[in-house]
N, C-alpha and C positions, 0 to 999 in steps of 0.2 A: 305419466311421461317422465316426470323428474324422479319419481320414485324408482322408475326401471333404472335411469342412469346412475342413481345412488347405490342401487343393489349392485349393478355391473362393477362399480368401482370398488364396492367392498369384496365382491368375489375376485376381483384381479388382486387387491391388496393381500388377500388370504392365499391365494394360489404363490404369489411373490414370497411371503412370508414362509410357506410350506417349503418352497424351491430353494430358498436361502438357507433354510434349517437343515435340510437334506446335503446340501452343497457342503456346509460347515461339517457334517458329521462324517463326511467320506475322508477327512484328511487324517488319514491314520499313518503311523510309521510302518514301513514294511519290517516285520520280524522274519528273522530265519530262524527256526527252531532246531536245526541240525548244526552241528559243530562245524563251523566252515573253516575249510582249510584252504589256504591260497595254493594255487597250482605252481606258482615260481616263487623261490625264494626271494627275500628283498635285496636290493643292490647293496653292496658294501659302501660304507661311508667314506666319501673321498678323503685322501690324505693331502694335506695342506703342508707345502714346504715353506720355508722362510722367505720373505720377499727379496728379490734381487738387490745388490748394492747399488744405490743411485749415485749418479755423478754429482759433485758438489754442485750448488747453484752459481748461475753465471754472475759475472762481475757487473756492477751497475754501470751503464752507460753514462750517466751524469755524475760528477763529483757532488758530494753533499755540500749544502750551502754552509759557510762559516758559522759559527755559534754566536759570536758577538757582532750583530750588524748595527751599524750607526742608525740611529732613529731618522725617519724621512724629515725632510725641512719643512718648518712651518710655512704655510703661505702666508703673504703680507697682503691684506686687503685694503684698499683706501677707504675711508668713511663714505656712507652714502650721500648724495647731494640732496639739498633742500628741495623736495618735488611738491607741487601743490597737491591737494588731496585729489583723489580720482573722482570723477564725476559719476554720479549714479546712473546704474542701467534703468532703473524703473522710477517714473516721476512718483513724487511724495504722494502719500494717501489722500484720496479725497474723504471729507466728512460727510457721510450720507445721513438724511434724516432717519430717526427711529422709526422701526417697523410698525405699521398701523395694525390694530386688532381687528380682525375680521371675522365673520361668522363662516366657518367651513361648511362645505355643501353637505358633508356627510353628517353634522349636527342638526341641519335644518330637518323640520318633520315633512314627510313626503305629503304631497296633496292626496286626497281620498281618490279611489279610483272612479271613473266615470261609471254612471249607472248602467246596467246591462238591459239589453233591448229585449231580453227574455224574462223578465221580471226579478224576482229573488232567485239567486243562484246558490245552490247548497254546495258544501265540500264534496270531494268523492267519497265514496264508503271505505272503510279502513282495509287494508290488505289482509290476505288471509294469514293465520297464526303460524308459527313456524313448525308446530308439530303437524300441520297439514301434509309436510313433507313425508312424512314416516308413513 
């Protein structure tokens, strides 16, 4: 059953490769072997005239700022008042005792399995080898 599925897959892949190869082979340029003469003569190139004279740009609405402006006045700030230090948002840290060493559960040895009611139990036989699929 498995080998039939693999052979179907291989046949499908082979058909796909052949189809792609033929599709890529059909991409040929169309060649004309006769002297092709156009039926109509090409249009003449357009004649460009010089651009029309543009009117001068409009005058600006706002007058330009004067070149030498006085510097802005320096603000005068009074020195800050002596304030008490701010109260902390969080309480001071608490000293915890150091962590204790313990035996983690995944380092412990697991207990042996309980005895089987069927006597001595053997492991299953090994699986079929990979070449069995061929």
